[in-house]
MARBAPA-375765 format. One record per residue (C-alpha): y negated, x negated, z; residue in one letter; residue number from 0. Coordinates in Angstrom, 2 decimals, padded with zeros to 5 digits. Layout:
<pts>
<pt north="Y" east="X" up="Z" res="a" n="NUM"/>
...
</pts>
This chain:
<pts>
<pt north="-000.07" east="-000.14" up="-000.25" res="x" n="0"/>
<pt north="-003.73" east="-001.26" up="-000.73" res="x" n="1"/>
<pt north="-005.64" east="-002.03" up="002.52" res="x" n="2"/>
<pt north="-008.43" east="000.72" up="003.71" res="x" n="3"/>
<pt north="-011.68" east="-000.95" up="003.45" res="x" n="4"/>
<pt north="-013.59" east="-001.43" up="006.71" res="x" n="5"/>
<pt north="-016.18" east="000.97" up="007.87" res="x" n="6"/>
<pt north="-019.25" east="-001.26" up="007.33" res="x" n="7"/>
<pt north="-022.38" east="-000.90" up="009.52" res="x" n="8"/>
<pt north="-025.61" east="-002.56" up="008.73" res="x" n="9"/>
<pt north="-026.96" east="-005.12" up="011.89" res="x" n="10"/>
<pt north="-029.06" east="-003.24" up="014.46" res="x" n="11"/>
<pt north="-032.64" east="-005.14" up="014.05" res="x" n="12"/>
<pt north="-033.58" east="-006.85" up="017.39" res="x" n="13"/>
<pt north="-036.43" east="-008.15" up="018.62" res="x" n="14"/>
<pt north="-036.04" east="-011.86" up="020.16" res="x" n="15"/>
<pt north="-039.15" east="-013.00" up="022.40" res="x" n="16"/>
<pt north="-038.83" east="-016.25" up="023.86" res="x" n="17"/>
<pt north="-040.32" east="-017.73" up="027.36" res="x" n="18"/>
<pt north="-043.63" east="-015.89" up="028.15" res="x" n="19"/>
<pt north="-045.80" east="-017.93" up="029.78" res="x" n="20"/>
<pt north="-046.97" east="-016.80" up="033.19" res="x" n="21"/>
<pt north="-049.54" east="-014.07" up="032.95" res="x" n="22"/>
<pt north="-048.65" east="-012.72" up="029.55" res="x" n="23"/>
<pt north="-047.39" east="-009.05" up="029.26" res="x" n="24"/>
<pt north="-043.68" east="-008.90" up="029.37" res="x" n="25"/>
<pt north="-041.99" east="-007.98" up="026.03" res="x" n="26"/>
<pt north="-040.86" east="-004.30" up="025.21" res="x" n="27"/>
<pt north="-037.14" east="-002.96" up="025.31" res="x" n="28"/>
<pt north="-036.06" east="-004.00" up="021.79" res="x" n="29"/>
<pt north="-035.42" east="-000.72" up="020.24" res="x" n="30"/>
<pt north="-032.36" east="-000.17" up="017.63" res="x" n="31"/>
<pt north="-032.88" east="000.96" up="014.27" res="x" n="32"/>
<pt north="-031.65" east="003.96" up="012.81" res="x" n="33"/>
<pt north="-029.30" east="003.60" up="009.73" res="x" n="34"/>
<pt north="-027.78" east="005.88" up="007.39" res="x" n="35"/>
<pt north="-024.16" east="006.84" up="007.74" res="x" n="36"/>
<pt north="-021.64" east="005.19" up="007.14" res="x" n="37"/>
<pt north="-019.08" east="005.64" up="004.41" res="x" n="38"/>
<pt north="-015.24" east="005.08" up="005.74" res="x" n="39"/>
<pt north="-012.42" east="005.31" up="002.35" res="x" n="40"/>
<pt north="-009.48" east="007.48" up="002.65" res="x" n="41"/>
<pt north="-007.00" east="007.32" up="000.46" res="x" n="42"/>
<pt north="-004.38" east="010.33" up="000.02" res="x" n="43"/>
<pt north="-001.14" east="009.87" up="-001.52" res="x" n="44"/>
<pt north="001.96" east="012.85" up="-001.56" res="x" n="45"/>
<pt north="001.76" east="012.86" up="001.08" res="x" n="46"/>
<pt north="-000.12" east="010.66" up="003.69" res="x" n="47"/>
<pt north="-003.23" east="009.42" up="004.20" res="x" n="48"/>
<pt north="-004.67" east="005.51" up="004.34" res="x" n="49"/>
<pt north="-007.25" east="005.52" up="006.81" res="x" n="50"/>
<pt north="-008.81" east="003.66" up="009.69" res="x" n="51"/>
<pt north="-007.01" east="004.43" up="013.08" res="x" n="52"/>
<pt north="-010.30" east="003.98" up="014.84" res="x" n="53"/>
<pt north="-013.64" east="004.92" up="014.00" res="x" n="54"/>
<pt north="-017.63" east="004.90" up="016.11" res="x" n="55"/>
<pt north="-018.87" east="008.62" up="016.95" res="x" n="56"/>
<pt north="-021.94" east="009.33" up="014.98" res="x" n="57"/>
<pt north="-022.54" east="011.09" up="011.32" res="x" n="58"/>
<pt north="-019.58" east="009.46" up="009.33" res="x" n="59"/>
<pt north="-019.26" east="009.77" up="005.51" res="x" n="60"/>
<pt north="-015.72" east="010.24" up="004.38" res="x" n="61"/>
<pt north="-015.18" east="009.30" up="001.03" res="x" n="62"/>
<pt north="-011.81" east="010.34" up="-000.09" res="x" n="63"/>
<pt north="-009.75" east="009.21" up="-003.05" res="x" n="64"/>
<pt north="-006.63" east="010.76" up="-004.14" res="x" n="65"/>
<pt north="-003.77" east="008.95" up="-005.56" res="x" n="66"/>
<pt north="-001.47" east="011.27" up="-005.73" res="x" n="67"/>
<pt north="-000.34" east="014.48" up="-008.10" res="x" n="68"/>
<pt north="-001.45" east="017.07" up="-006.40" res="x" n="69"/>
<pt north="-004.56" east="018.49" up="-004.84" res="x" n="70"/>
<pt north="-005.67" east="017.08" up="-001.49" res="x" n="71"/>
<pt north="-008.44" east="017.60" up="000.88" res="x" n="72"/>
<pt north="-009.11" east="016.08" up="004.30" res="x" n="73"/>
<pt north="-009.53" east="018.16" up="007.59" res="x" n="74"/>
<pt north="-010.36" east="016.87" up="010.60" res="x" n="75"/>
<pt north="-009.65" east="018.39" up="013.64" res="x" n="76"/>
<pt north="-011.18" east="017.62" up="017.56" res="x" n="77"/>
<pt north="-007.95" east="017.42" up="020.08" res="x" n="78"/>
<pt north="-008.32" east="019.49" up="023.34" res="x" n="79"/>
<pt north="-008.13" east="017.43" up="026.61" res="x" n="80"/>
<pt north="-004.47" east="016.11" up="026.66" res="x" n="81"/>
<pt north="-003.29" east="017.63" up="023.17" res="x" n="82"/>
<pt north="-001.37" east="015.04" up="021.09" res="x" n="83"/>
<pt north="-000.96" east="015.05" up="017.05" res="x" n="84"/>
<pt north="002.46" east="016.23" up="017.63" res="x" n="85"/>
<pt north="001.30" east="018.96" up="019.30" res="x" n="86"/>
<pt north="-000.94" east="020.32" up="016.57" res="x" n="87"/>
<pt north="001.93" east="019.89" up="013.90" res="x" n="88"/>
<pt north="003.67" east="022.11" up="015.86" res="x" n="89"/>
<pt north="000.89" east="025.37" up="014.79" res="x" n="90"/>
<pt north="001.80" east="027.56" up="012.19" res="x" n="91"/>
<pt north="-000.33" east="027.12" up="009.40" res="x" n="92"/>
<pt north="000.72" east="029.71" up="007.40" res="x" n="93"/>
<pt north="-001.67" east="032.54" up="009.08" res="x" n="94"/>
<pt north="-005.48" east="032.46" up="010.63" res="x" n="95"/>
<pt north="-006.65" east="029.90" up="012.29" res="x" n="96"/>
<pt north="-006.72" east="030.06" up="016.29" res="x" n="97"/>
<pt north="-010.20" east="030.43" up="017.45" res="x" n="98"/>
<pt north="-009.43" east="027.74" up="019.92" res="x" n="99"/>
<pt north="-008.82" east="025.37" up="017.42" res="x" n="100"/>
<pt north="-012.48" east="022.98" up="016.34" res="x" n="101"/>
<pt north="-012.50" east="022.31" up="012.83" res="x" n="102"/>
<pt north="-015.42" east="019.88" up="012.20" res="x" n="103"/>
<pt north="-014.71" east="019.60" up="008.24" res="x" n="104"/>
<pt north="-014.44" east="016.91" up="005.56" res="x" n="105"/>
<pt north="-014.02" east="016.46" up="001.87" res="x" n="106"/>
<pt north="-012.50" east="019.01" up="000.15" res="x" n="107"/>
<pt north="-010.53" east="018.79" up="-002.66" res="x" n="108"/>
<pt north="-009.88" east="015.78" up="-004.70" res="x" n="109"/>
<pt north="-008.01" east="016.45" up="-007.88" res="x" n="110"/>
<pt north="-005.15" east="013.76" up="-008.64" res="x" n="111"/>
<pt north="-007.08" east="010.12" up="-009.89" res="x" n="112"/>
<pt north="-010.65" east="011.82" up="-008.16" res="x" n="113"/>
<pt north="-012.45" east="011.88" up="-004.97" res="x" n="114"/>
<pt north="-014.30" east="013.98" up="-003.15" res="x" n="115"/>
<pt north="-016.75" east="013.03" up="-000.22" res="x" n="116"/>
<pt north="-018.45" east="014.99" up="002.59" res="x" n="117"/>
<pt north="-020.49" east="013.62" up="005.91" res="x" n="118"/>
<pt north="-019.57" east="015.20" up="009.13" res="x" n="119"/>
<pt north="-020.63" east="014.40" up="012.88" res="x" n="120"/>
<pt north="-018.11" east="012.96" up="014.83" res="x" n="121"/>
<pt north="-017.70" east="012.92" up="018.66" res="x" n="122"/>
<pt north="-016.20" east="010.59" up="020.96" res="x" n="123"/>
<pt north="-012.28" east="011.90" up="021.68" res="x" n="124"/>
<pt north="-008.58" east="012.17" up="019.69" res="x" n="125"/>
<pt north="-008.72" east="014.11" up="016.43" res="x" n="126"/>
<pt north="-006.03" east="014.84" up="013.68" res="x" n="127"/>
<pt north="-006.70" east="014.54" up="010.13" res="x" n="128"/>
<pt north="-004.35" east="016.64" up="007.90" res="x" n="129"/>
<pt north="-004.20" east="018.24" up="004.85" res="x" n="130"/>
<pt north="-003.03" east="022.06" up="004.29" res="x" n="131"/>
<pt north="-003.36" east="022.28" up="000.38" res="x" n="132"/>
<pt north="000.06" east="024.29" up="-000.23" res="x" n="133"/>
<pt north="002.55" east="022.23" up="-002.27" res="x" n="134"/>
<pt north="004.43" east="023.79" up="-005.03" res="x" n="135"/>
<pt north="007.16" east="024.97" up="-002.98" res="x" n="136"/>
<pt north="004.20" east="027.13" up="-000.73" res="x" n="137"/>
<pt north="004.64" east="024.62" up="002.35" res="x" n="138"/>
<pt north="001.09" east="023.13" up="003.30" res="x" n="139"/>
<pt north="001.20" east="019.35" up="003.10" res="x" n="140"/>
<pt north="000.83" east="019.01" up="007.01" res="x" n="141"/>
<pt north="004.33" east="020.52" up="007.04" res="x" n="142"/>
<pt north="005.31" east="017.32" up="004.71" res="x" n="143"/>
<pt north="003.68" east="014.49" up="006.88" res="x" n="144"/>
<pt north="000.44" east="014.53" up="005.95" res="x" n="145"/>
<pt north="-001.38" east="013.91" up="009.10" res="x" n="146"/>
<pt north="-002.69" east="011.39" up="010.75" res="x" n="147"/>
<pt north="-004.33" east="010.36" up="014.53" res="x" n="148"/>
<pt north="-008.08" east="009.33" up="014.59" res="x" n="149"/>
<pt north="-009.56" east="007.57" up="017.97" res="x" n="150"/>
<pt north="-013.53" east="007.88" up="017.51" res="x" n="151"/>
<pt north="-015.19" east="005.87" up="020.18" res="x" n="152"/>
<pt north="-018.73" east="005.85" up="021.83" res="x" n="153"/>
<pt north="-021.48" east="004.19" up="020.24" res="x" n="154"/>
<pt north="-024.88" east="003.60" up="020.79" res="x" n="155"/>
<pt north="-025.95" east="003.20" up="017.26" res="x" n="156"/>
<pt north="-028.39" east="005.62" up="016.21" res="x" n="157"/>
<pt north="-027.32" east="007.28" up="012.54" res="x" n="158"/>
<pt north="-029.98" east="008.90" up="010.68" res="x" n="159"/>
<pt north="-029.23" east="012.91" up="009.90" res="x" n="160"/>
<pt north="-029.59" east="012.94" up="005.92" res="x" n="161"/>
<pt north="-032.81" east="015.19" up="004.97" res="x" n="162"/>
<pt north="-031.10" east="018.06" up="003.07" res="x" n="163"/>
<pt north="-032.98" east="020.19" up="000.50" res="x" n="164"/>
<pt north="-030.60" east="022.87" up="000.40" res="x" n="165"/>
<pt north="-028.64" east="024.93" up="002.72" res="x" n="166"/>
<pt north="-025.63" east="026.95" up="002.38" res="x" n="167"/>
<pt north="-024.47" east="029.07" up="004.94" res="x" n="168"/>
<pt north="-020.84" east="030.45" up="005.38" res="x" n="169"/>
<pt north="-020.42" east="033.79" up="006.90" res="x" n="170"/>
<pt north="-018.32" east="036.89" up="006.49" res="x" n="171"/>
<pt north="-017.73" east="037.15" up="003.85" res="x" n="172"/>
<pt north="-020.40" east="035.10" up="001.66" res="x" n="173"/>
<pt north="-022.09" east="031.77" up="001.03" res="x" n="174"/>
<pt north="-025.59" east="032.45" up="001.40" res="x" n="175"/>
<pt north="-027.95" east="029.60" up="-001.00" res="x" n="176"/>
<pt north="-031.29" east="028.71" up="-000.24" res="x" n="177"/>
<pt north="-033.68" east="027.58" up="-001.87" res="x" n="178"/>
<pt north="-031.96" east="028.03" up="-005.33" res="x" n="179"/>
<pt north="-029.90" east="025.36" up="-006.60" res="x" n="180"/>
<pt north="-031.36" east="023.43" up="-009.90" res="x" n="181"/>
<pt north="-030.28" east="020.71" up="-011.73" res="x" n="182"/>
<pt north="-030.30" east="017.36" up="-010.27" res="x" n="183"/>
<pt north="-029.23" east="015.70" up="-007.63" res="x" n="184"/>
<pt north="-029.40" east="017.57" up="-004.30" res="x" n="185"/>
<pt north="-028.42" east="016.85" up="-000.86" res="x" n="186"/>
<pt north="-026.78" east="019.93" up="000.80" res="x" n="187"/>
<pt north="-026.50" east="020.89" up="004.19" res="x" n="188"/>
<pt north="-023.51" east="022.93" up="004.41" res="x" n="189"/>
<pt north="-023.48" east="025.16" up="008.20" res="x" n="190"/>
<pt north="-020.60" east="027.89" up="008.95" res="x" n="191"/>
<pt north="-022.44" east="030.34" up="010.92" res="x" n="192"/>
<pt north="-019.36" east="032.20" up="011.39" res="x" n="193"/>
<pt north="-018.09" east="034.21" up="013.38" res="x" n="194"/>
<pt north="-014.67" east="033.12" up="011.78" res="x" n="195"/>
<pt north="-013.71" east="029.61" up="010.01" res="x" n="196"/>
<pt north="-015.17" east="029.13" up="006.55" res="x" n="197"/>
<pt north="-014.52" east="026.63" up="003.96" res="x" n="198"/>
<pt north="-016.42" east="025.65" up="000.17" res="x" n="199"/>
<pt north="-015.01" east="024.89" up="-002.43" res="x" n="200"/>
<pt north="-017.26" east="023.86" up="-005.56" res="x" n="201"/>
<pt north="-016.16" east="023.20" up="-009.07" res="x" n="202"/>
<pt north="-018.30" east="023.73" up="-012.64" res="x" n="203"/>
<pt north="-017.30" east="026.40" up="-015.16" res="x" n="204"/>
<pt north="-016.08" east="025.94" up="-018.88" res="x" n="205"/>
<pt north="-018.74" east="028.00" up="-020.83" res="x" n="206"/>
<pt north="-017.59" east="031.46" up="-021.31" res="x" n="207"/>
<pt north="-015.59" east="031.44" up="-017.80" res="x" n="208"/>
<pt north="-015.77" east="033.03" up="-014.76" res="x" n="209"/>
<pt north="-015.22" east="032.33" up="-010.77" res="x" n="210"/>
<pt north="-012.49" east="035.39" up="-011.04" res="x" n="211"/>
<pt north="-010.68" east="033.08" up="-013.55" res="x" n="212"/>
<pt north="-011.03" east="030.34" up="-011.71" res="x" n="213"/>
<pt north="-009.59" east="031.92" up="-008.51" res="x" n="214"/>
<pt north="-006.67" east="033.12" up="-010.48" res="x" n="215"/>
<pt north="-005.85" east="030.22" up="-012.30" res="x" n="216"/>
<pt north="-005.54" east="028.31" up="-008.55" res="x" n="217"/>
<pt north="-002.87" east="030.76" up="-007.63" res="x" n="218"/>
<pt north="-000.17" east="028.91" up="-010.28" res="x" n="219"/>
<pt north="-002.31" east="026.03" up="-011.52" res="x" n="220"/>
<pt north="-000.82" east="026.33" up="-015.07" res="x" n="221"/>
<pt north="-002.69" east="025.90" up="-018.39" res="x" n="222"/>
<pt north="-006.00" east="024.08" up="-018.42" res="x" n="223"/>
<pt north="-008.34" east="025.02" up="-015.77" res="x" n="224"/>
<pt north="-011.50" east="026.91" up="-016.65" res="x" n="225"/>
<pt north="-013.66" east="024.84" up="-014.46" res="x" n="226"/>
<pt north="-013.47" east="021.24" up="-012.91" res="x" n="227"/>
<pt north="-013.48" east="020.94" up="-009.32" res="x" n="228"/>
<pt north="-016.30" east="019.03" up="-007.60" res="x" n="229"/>
<pt north="-015.35" east="018.62" up="-004.50" res="x" n="230"/>
<pt north="-016.59" east="020.90" up="-001.06" res="x" n="231"/>
<pt north="-016.43" east="021.10" up="002.35" res="x" n="232"/>
<pt north="-013.10" east="021.62" up="004.08" res="x" n="233"/>
<pt north="-012.47" east="024.30" up="006.67" res="x" n="234"/>
<pt north="-015.25" east="024.13" up="009.24" res="x" n="235"/>
<pt north="-015.77" east="026.18" up="012.37" res="x" n="236"/>
<pt north="-018.42" east="028.15" up="013.70" res="x" n="237"/>
<pt north="-021.46" east="025.94" up="014.43" res="x" n="238"/>
<pt north="-020.67" east="023.09" up="012.77" res="x" n="239"/>
<pt north="-022.12" east="021.51" up="009.77" res="x" n="240"/>
<pt north="-021.43" east="019.19" up="006.93" res="x" n="241"/>
<pt north="-023.19" east="017.51" up="004.48" res="x" n="242"/>
<pt north="-022.33" east="017.20" up="000.58" res="x" n="243"/>
<pt north="-024.90" east="015.34" up="-002.07" res="x" n="244"/>
<pt north="-024.33" east="016.66" up="-005.87" res="x" n="245"/>
<pt north="-025.44" east="015.59" up="-009.01" res="x" n="246"/>
<pt north="-025.57" east="018.84" up="-011.06" res="x" n="247"/>
<pt north="-026.11" east="019.61" up="-014.90" res="x" n="248"/>
<pt north="-027.07" east="022.63" up="-016.05" res="x" n="249"/>
<pt north="-024.50" east="025.64" up="-016.52" res="x" n="250"/>
<pt north="-021.94" east="027.94" up="-014.12" res="x" n="251"/>
<pt north="-020.80" east="026.91" up="-011.10" res="x" n="252"/>
<pt north="-018.65" east="028.59" up="-008.42" res="x" n="253"/>
<pt north="-018.00" east="028.48" up="-005.03" res="x" n="254"/>
<pt north="-014.95" east="030.18" up="-003.16" res="x" n="255"/>
<pt north="-013.46" east="030.08" up="000.24" res="x" n="256"/>
<pt north="-009.49" east="029.91" up="000.70" res="x" n="257"/>
<pt north="-009.31" east="030.48" up="004.60" res="x" n="258"/>
<pt north="-007.11" east="033.19" up="005.94" res="x" n="259"/>
<pt north="-008.96" east="036.10" up="007.40" res="x" n="260"/>
<pt north="-008.55" east="036.38" up="011.32" res="x" n="261"/>
<pt north="-007.84" east="040.27" up="010.84" res="x" n="262"/>
<pt north="-005.66" east="040.44" up="007.93" res="x" n="263"/>
<pt north="-004.32" east="037.16" up="006.91" res="x" n="264"/>
<pt north="-006.16" east="038.04" up="003.34" res="x" n="265"/>
<pt north="-007.93" east="034.49" up="001.95" res="x" n="266"/>
<pt north="-011.59" east="035.35" up="002.26" res="x" n="267"/>
<pt north="-011.96" east="035.49" up="-001.10" res="x" n="268"/>
<pt north="-010.64" east="038.37" up="-001.23" res="x" n="269"/>
<pt north="-013.13" east="040.00" up="001.00" res="x" n="270"/>
<pt north="-015.78" east="039.01" up="-001.70" res="x" n="271"/>
<pt north="-016.33" east="035.29" up="-000.55" res="x" n="272"/>
<pt north="-016.61" east="034.06" up="-004.05" res="x" n="273"/>
<pt north="-019.97" east="033.58" up="-005.70" res="x" n="274"/>
<pt north="-020.83" east="032.49" up="-009.24" res="x" n="275"/>
<pt north="-024.35" east="030.60" up="-009.93" res="x" n="276"/>
<pt north="-026.56" east="029.72" up="-012.58" res="x" n="277"/>
<pt north="-027.79" east="025.92" up="-012.69" res="x" n="278"/>
<pt north="-030.39" east="025.34" up="-014.85" res="x" n="279"/>
</pts>
């Protein structure tokens, strides 16, 4: 297996003042310089992740590289105190996500030989990193062993929050976009305003195709897809926030949420949580 690049943190600036003479003003305490979120590279295969075992807390960009033959995404969950990855793996992933599980998102999804990226806020603690995309036999990839533990340690580094020019709110059951998206490069703040867990699968449609056609294609993935997946945000719990950076060209785009509903277990797109937008 190829090795995973280490997280690279910009050095903190330190003010070094030497030997003040008697009577001189004492030097001020050095202050750390805020840095942009570091990027962590994660490789997905069928069915495992190559990733660091430990990361410092703070805003972190996860860059997912798919070396497998199937779709993969990266979902991060904060484990409860005393809970292990083995405990979490015993959960039933065929139905709605329990309200006690805190999902913080991640890149969603990366096509074979493709990439996806999302910025999340890591707090100190134990995490599970997993994929629940269904395999050809219908079983979520986590049930095939696609899960690993991540330890997040305390950090005094000040990480600057991305400056978003667009906000997408995930609600029951819609995508609320403000302001309207235009062609060009955008930093997008994606927040789940709940009350349920939601996700964002983002794609650009081929000319003349619709979001409904893309949704139907994902059921069997047979024949040419009616659009190109551009990533998105994997399932996040209410109150959690992720950031995306996308370069949009003019055309038709679609957004879909596939999370199972907590009440009737139907995917959220069956409750109307899919949206088609025109970017000019």
